[in-house]
N, CA, C and O of each residue as an XYZ file, in Angstrom:
528
protein
N      25.062     86.945     -5.749
C      25.832     87.158     -4.708
C      27.198     86.546     -4.860
O      27.340     85.375     -5.212
N      28.225     87.373     -4.584
C      29.656     86.833     -4.760
C      30.013     86.089     -3.422
O      29.453     86.307     -2.347
N      31.042     85.164     -3.639
C      31.519     84.461     -2.486
C      32.730     85.162     -2.040
O      33.462     85.649     -2.902
N      33.033     85.273     -0.782
C      34.175     85.836     -0.203
C      35.224     84.777     -0.001
O      34.942     83.762      0.635
N      36.420     84.964     -0.511
C      37.410     83.957     -0.261
C      37.764     83.703      1.273
O      37.865     84.656      2.047
N      37.943     82.432      1.671
C      38.399     82.368      3.059
C      39.730     83.070      3.269
O      39.920     83.694      4.313
N      40.601     83.002      2.382
C      41.945     83.568      2.486
C      41.808     85.086      2.664
O      42.514     85.640      3.507
N      40.904     85.825      1.886
C      40.671     87.179      2.209
C      40.098     87.460      3.622
O      40.469     88.459      4.238
N      39.245     86.636      4.118
C      38.650     86.804      5.419
C      39.764     86.660      6.471
O      39.810     87.399      7.454
N      40.646     85.699      6.238
C      41.749     85.438      7.295
C      42.780     86.651      7.197
O      43.349     87.017      8.226
N      43.030     87.274      5.991
C      43.934     88.269      5.879
C      43.358     89.612      6.522
O      44.114     90.373      7.125
N      42.068     89.867      6.383
C      41.399     91.033      7.140
C      41.642     90.736      8.655
O      42.058     91.595      9.434
N      41.385     89.612      8.965
C      41.418     89.263     10.433
C      42.824     89.511     11.032
O      42.975     90.084     12.111
N      43.827     89.056     10.286
C      45.299     89.226     10.751
C      45.505     90.750     10.795
O      46.058     91.234     11.783
N      45.122     91.481      9.855
C      45.388     92.872      9.802
C      44.625     93.722     10.937
O      45.152     94.712     11.444
N      43.464     93.304     11.263
C      42.655     94.015     12.361
C      43.097     93.578     13.742
O      42.914     94.377     14.660
N      43.631     92.460     13.990
C      43.978     91.908     15.218
C      44.851     92.845     16.043
O      44.563     93.028     17.226
N      45.897     93.447     15.491
C      46.719     94.378     16.309
C      45.958     95.589     16.827
O      46.397     96.257     17.763
N      44.813     95.865     16.211
C      44.064     96.988     16.712
C      43.502     96.629     18.132
O      43.312     97.572     18.901
N      43.242     95.460     18.519
C      42.750     95.090     19.789
C      43.787     94.926     20.842
O      43.447     94.833     22.022
N      45.078     94.884     20.467
C      46.128     94.666     21.383
C      46.332     95.992     22.323
O      46.139     97.094     21.810
N      46.680     95.901     23.544
C      46.973     96.992     24.259
C      48.260     97.653     23.771
O      49.196     97.018     23.285
N      48.236     99.061     23.950
C      49.453     99.741     23.592
C      50.258     99.983     24.720
O      49.780     99.953     25.854
N      51.504    100.234     24.485
C      52.442    100.644     25.709
C      51.984    101.832     26.393
O      51.563    102.809     25.772
N      52.063    101.773     27.820
C      51.519    102.786     28.651
C      50.104    102.835     28.857
O      49.633    103.779     29.491
N      49.277    101.821     28.342
C      47.976    101.698     28.592
C      47.718    100.762     29.882
O      48.396     99.750     30.062
N      46.775    101.131     30.701
C      46.503    100.281     31.854
C      45.262     99.411     31.298
O      44.200    100.002     31.105
N      45.351     98.107     31.050
C      44.294     97.412     30.495
C      43.169     97.280     31.496
O      42.010     97.224     31.085
N      43.457     97.226     32.849
C      42.427     97.117     33.747
C      41.573     98.305     33.789
O      40.378     98.113     34.013
N      42.009     99.554     33.601
C      41.302    100.629     33.751
C      40.619    101.092     32.443
O      39.751    101.964     32.412
N      41.067    100.461     31.423
C      40.458    100.817     30.111
C      39.264     99.988     29.752
O      38.566    100.301     28.787
N      38.998     98.912     30.515
C      37.704     98.242     30.210
C      36.509     99.036     30.708
O      36.573     99.789     31.680
N      35.404     98.823     29.977
C      34.294     99.724     30.281
C      33.752     99.444     31.640
O      33.071    100.309     32.191
N      33.974     98.419     32.169
C      33.332     98.274     33.620
C      34.145     98.855     34.686
O      33.672     99.044     35.806
N      35.479     99.177     34.349
C      36.410     99.833     35.377
C      36.482    101.254     35.256
O      36.967    101.936     36.158
N      35.979    101.801     34.080
C      36.023    103.311     33.773
C      35.141    104.126     34.706
O      33.941    103.893     34.854
N      35.722    104.976     35.250
C      34.873    105.944     36.165
C      34.685    107.292     35.492
O      35.604    107.873     34.916
N      33.601    107.702     35.581
C      33.159    108.822     34.765
C      32.387    109.893     35.707
O      31.857    109.652     36.792
N      32.458    111.248     34.964
C      31.684    112.245     35.612
C      31.128    113.161     34.502
O      31.768    113.328     33.464
N      29.960    113.743     34.715
C      29.508    114.683     33.883
C      29.942    116.050     34.191
O      29.678    116.590     35.265
N      30.669    116.660     33.165
C      31.130    118.028     33.518
C      30.090    119.039     33.323
O      29.402    119.100     32.304
N      29.994    119.815     34.303
C      28.932    120.877     34.353
C      29.304    122.065     34.959
O      30.393    122.135     35.529
N      28.456    123.123     34.907
C      28.805    124.412     35.644
C      29.041    124.189     37.187
O      28.527    123.265     37.816
N      29.773    125.022     37.655
C      29.895    125.041     39.117
C      30.880    123.879     39.715
O      30.777    123.498     40.881
N      31.719    123.425     38.921
C      32.578    122.266     39.502
C      33.631    123.045     40.274
O      34.135    124.084     39.849
N      33.936    122.464     41.459
C      34.832    122.909     42.429
C      36.313    122.147     42.077
O      36.409    120.929     41.924
N      37.359    123.029     41.988
C      38.523    122.341     41.610
C      39.684    123.068     42.315
O      39.551    124.243     42.659
N      40.845    122.366     42.538
C      42.034    122.851     43.224
C      43.296    122.065     42.689
O      43.207    121.014     42.056
N      44.450    122.677     43.006
C      45.627    121.865     42.677
C      46.690    122.876     42.171
O      46.759    124.013     42.637
N      47.483    122.435     41.235
C      48.501    123.259     40.610
C      48.408    123.214     39.057
O      47.408    122.842     38.444
N      49.566    123.636     38.499
C      49.453    123.735     36.952
C      49.778    122.310     36.302
O      49.785    122.158     35.080
N      50.049    121.273     37.208
C      50.359    119.988     36.602
C      49.287    118.953     36.870
O      48.891    118.128     36.047
N      48.848    119.094     38.157
C      47.732    118.091     38.653
C      46.707    118.803     39.393
O      47.057    119.629     40.237
N      45.529    118.583     39.178
C      44.440    119.206     39.769
C      43.253    118.316     40.128
O      42.985    117.365     39.394
N      42.563    118.562     41.166
C      41.441    117.711     41.606
C      40.147    118.370     41.430
O      40.049    119.574     41.666
N      39.114    117.656     41.021
C      37.850    118.397     40.857
C      36.730    117.490     41.556
O      36.738    116.259     41.559
N      35.851    118.243     42.097
C      34.731    117.520     42.815
C      33.544    117.689     41.817
O      33.129    118.793     41.466
N      33.028    116.483     41.385
C      31.884    116.564     40.436
C      30.612    116.767     41.107
O      30.547    116.820     42.336
N      29.572    116.886     40.333
C      28.212    117.194     40.790
C      27.725    116.171     41.753
O      26.866    116.470     42.583
N      28.258    114.925     41.677
C      27.709    113.776     42.650
C      28.731    113.686     43.847
O      28.620    112.753     44.643
N      29.690    114.598     43.990
C      30.564    114.674     45.105
C      31.699    113.746     45.037
O      32.428    113.619     46.021
N      31.938    112.996     43.806
C      33.141    112.209     43.558
C      34.348    113.256     43.276
O      34.097    114.348     42.766
N      35.492    112.929     43.583
C      36.702    113.575     43.357
C      37.537    112.961     42.400
O      37.910    111.808     42.615
N      37.939    113.639     41.226
C      38.753    113.152     40.351
C      40.058    113.763     40.125
O      40.159    114.989     40.154
N      41.092    112.994     39.898
C      42.470    113.726     39.644
C      42.648    113.830     38.152
O      42.374    112.864     37.438
N      43.116    115.013     37.630
C      43.329    115.349     36.345
C      44.797    115.886     36.285
O      45.323    116.512     37.206
N      45.371    115.590     35.157
C      46.825    116.019     34.904
C      46.764    116.752     33.546
O      46.005    116.444     32.627
N      47.623    117.721     33.538
C      47.724    118.569     32.341
C      48.554    117.817     31.347
O      49.526    117.175     31.745
N      48.231    117.855     30.077
C      49.111    117.385     28.988
C      50.020    118.487     28.557
O      49.493    119.481     28.058
N      51.354    118.440     28.687
C      52.183    119.496     28.271
C      52.146    120.664     29.260
O      51.696    120.533     30.399
N      52.594    121.710     28.821
C      52.575    122.913     29.641
C      51.215    123.629     29.777
O      50.470    123.806     28.814
N      50.934    124.039     31.063
C      49.779    124.703     31.299
C      49.884    125.671     32.338
O      49.346    125.449     33.422
N      50.590    126.840     32.102
C      50.995    127.831     33.092
C      49.772    128.808     33.375
O      49.862    129.632     34.285
N      48.741    128.720     32.667
C      47.689    129.705     32.887
C      46.458    129.233     33.772
O      45.433    129.913     33.821
N      46.588    128.146     34.407
C      45.241    127.738     35.353
C      45.356    128.733     36.410
O      46.392    129.051     36.994
N      44.166    129.197     36.599
C      43.821    130.205     37.700
C      42.671    129.573     38.467
O      41.574    129.489     37.915
N      42.843    129.145     39.646
C      41.839    128.557     40.471
C      40.720    129.504     40.993
O      39.722    129.092     41.585
N      40.982    130.840     40.714
C      39.925    131.766     41.178
C      38.805    131.918     40.091
O      37.761    132.522     40.337
N      39.066    131.355     38.906
C      38.176    131.411     37.741
C      37.299    130.231     37.669
O      37.556    129.212     38.311
N      36.228    130.345     36.873
C      35.373    129.071     36.619
C      36.008    128.373     35.442
O      36.651    128.965     34.575
N      35.740    126.829     35.477
C      36.366    126.053     34.567
C      35.229    125.412     33.675
O      34.178    125.031     34.189
N      35.462    125.315     32.412
C      34.620    124.606     31.600
C      35.400    123.632     30.721
O      36.528    123.925     30.323
N      34.794    122.446     30.407
C      35.429    121.430     29.655
C      34.989    121.660     28.292
O      33.818    121.939     28.038
N      35.919    121.549     27.382
C      35.447    121.605     25.859
C      35.623    120.202     25.416
O      36.712    119.631     25.363
N      34.403    119.651     25.079
C      34.350    118.254     24.713
C      33.216    117.994     23.827
O      32.483    118.928     23.502
N      33.017    116.853     23.428
C      31.987    116.525     22.448
C      30.737    116.599     23.417
O      30.390    117.632     23.990
N      30.107    115.377     23.528
C      28.812    115.403     24.345
C      29.107    114.313     25.430
O      30.043    113.529     25.272
N      28.333    114.272     26.487
C      28.401    113.274     27.487
C      29.231    113.434     28.715
O      29.265    114.481     29.361
N      29.936    112.296     29.028
C      30.717    112.227     30.206
C      32.224    112.164     29.944
O      32.663    111.844     28.839
N      32.946    112.452     30.903
C      34.465    112.313     30.887
C      34.790    111.156     31.764
O      34.347    111.088     32.911
N      35.533    110.274     31.258
C      35.938    109.069     32.089
C      37.433    108.913     32.187
O      38.173    109.555     31.442
N      37.878    108.101     33.060
C      39.257    107.958     33.278
C      39.995    107.602     31.982
O      39.517    106.715     31.275
N      41.105    108.216     31.625
C      41.818    107.918     30.386
C      41.389    108.981     29.287
O      42.103    109.144     28.298
N      40.317    109.641     29.454
C      39.876    110.608     28.473
C      40.756    111.816     28.546
O      41.304    112.127     29.604
N      40.908    112.525     27.409
C      41.538    113.784     27.328
C      40.651    114.824     26.701
O      39.860    114.562     25.795
N      40.823    116.036     27.234
C      39.858    117.133     26.745
C      40.518    118.444     26.931
O      41.507    118.517     27.660
N      40.068    119.432     26.357
C      40.747    120.888     26.728
C      39.808    121.530     27.764
O      38.601    121.286     27.782
N      40.419    122.365     28.631
C      39.742    123.056     29.501
C      39.788    124.699     29.154
O      40.758    125.244     28.626
N      38.754    125.268     29.488
C      38.646    126.677     29.336
C      38.369    127.425     30.700
O      37.570    126.984     31.527
N      39.067    128.552     30.866
C      38.661    129.176     32.098
C      38.076    130.480     31.738
O      38.329    130.995     30.648
N      37.259    131.067     32.659
C      36.592    132.324     32.235
C      36.500    133.226     33.477
O      36.262    132.795     34.605
N      36.705    134.475     33.178
C      36.525    135.539     34.194
C      35.499    136.454     33.634
O      35.738    137.277     32.750
N      34.282    136.256     34.225
C      33.221    137.081     33.548
C      32.873    136.433     32.168
O      32.574    135.249     32.016
N      32.958    137.398     31.161
C      32.522    136.947     29.844
C      33.669    136.636     28.843
O      33.467    136.396     27.652
N      34.854    136.661     29.418
C      36.172    136.495     28.603
C      36.743    135.120     28.784
O      37.677    134.981     29.574
N      36.245    134.039     28.090
C      36.810    132.695     28.184
C      38.118    132.657     27.437
O      38.333    133.255     26.383
N      39.015    131.853     28.124
C      40.295    131.618     27.278
C      40.567    130.142     27.460
O      40.307    129.547     28.506
N      41.090    129.598     26.419
C      41.351    128.165     26.331
C      42.698    127.978     27.013
O      43.636    128.666     26.613
N      42.873    127.150     27.959
C      43.975    127.157     28.839
C      44.939    125.944     28.318
O      46.040    126.233     27.848
N      44.542    124.676     28.400
C      45.265    123.550     28.027
C      44.472    122.330     27.852
O      43.247    122.314     27.975
N      45.219    121.266     27.553
C      44.584    119.840     27.501
C      44.944    119.214     28.749
O      46.028    119.390     29.306
N      43.810    118.316     29.270
C      43.992    117.671     30.414
C      43.619    116.207     30.209
O      42.917    115.893     29.247
N      44.051    115.326     31.056
C      43.622    113.968     31.026
C      43.013    113.546     32.352
O      43.588    113.895     33.383
N      41.890    112.821     32.415
C      41.214    112.400     33.541
C      42.102    111.200     33.913
O      42.252    110.312     33.074
N      42.715    111.111     35.147
C      43.574    110.006     35.700
C      42.767    109.081     36.379
O      42.704    107.923     35.965
N      42.110    109.461     37.418
C      41.305    108.526     38.204
C      40.367    109.126     39.135
O      40.438    110.329     39.389
N      39.510    108.388     39.651
C      38.518    108.793     40.728
C      39.256    108.542     42.026
O      39.867    107.480     42.140
N      39.257    109.426     43.022
C      39.950    109.204     44.176
C      38.987    108.494     45.130
O      37.764    108.629     45.092
N      39.690    107.694     46.025
C      38.896    107.021     47.103
C      38.623    107.955     48.207
O      39.156    109.063     48.139
N      37.820    107.656     49.287
C      37.771    108.539     50.335
C      39.112    108.774     51.087
O      39.432    109.881     51.520
N      39.859    107.675     51.210
C      41.179    107.770     51.908
C      42.083    108.819     51.319
O      42.712    109.647     51.978
N      42.081    108.678     49.801
C      42.963    109.639     48.995
C      42.562    110.985     49.119
O      43.381    111.904     49.122
N      41.177    111.171     49.235
C      40.773    112.552     49.336
C      41.253    113.135     50.711
O      41.828    114.222     50.773
N      41.014    112.433     51.708
C      41.545    112.842     53.068
C      43.065    113.009     53.175
O      43.595    113.718     54.030
N      43.698    112.340     52.290
C      45.241    112.560     52.415
C      45.648    113.575     51.679
O      46.822    113.913     51.837
N      44.872    114.275     50.764
C      45.259    115.452     50.023
C      45.581    116.712     50.967
O      44.881    116.926     51.957
N      46.494    117.407     50.681
C      46.796    118.650     51.503
C      45.490    119.538     51.370
O      44.891    119.529     50.294
N      45.073    120.231     52.327
C      43.834    120.991     52.288
C      43.821    121.931     51.195
O      42.753    122.234     50.665
N      45.078    122.487     50.760
C      45.013    123.540     49.720
C      44.770    122.888     48.310
O      44.500    123.568     47.320
N      44.883    121.565     48.292
C      44.456    120.809     47.078
C      43.026    120.098     47.044
O      42.541    119.567     46.045
N      42.478    120.171     48.209
C      41.260    119.351     48.383
C      39.956    120.266     47.844
O      39.672    121.323     48.407
N      39.302    119.829     46.864
C      38.246    120.623     46.456
C      36.969    120.456     47.284
O      35.965    121.114     47.009
């Protein structure tokens, strides 16, 4: 069994340390596992809003704010929405692509980011046209 030099261990630690530091534009409070709020995307999600920001009501009745990443002119709130993702849940800070479908013709629309879960007061403050 070979011995690893303490200097090598220290060098690896110094190199890995910046990976733990927050990056500019990241909210360290919401990025911790205990503060992340999540939903399971599934069929029949109710959503409303505009091409920049929209709100969806998850299966357990929570309302989440999502923002489009880049241009997203094709959002059609009369169609059904599907989230293209790996497996599991979507949480605040996560990005994914959405697909809209009219019958059997799905089309990928754009990339979105989950911003936050709204409080009851924030839901009530939404204009009725944006409230899912």
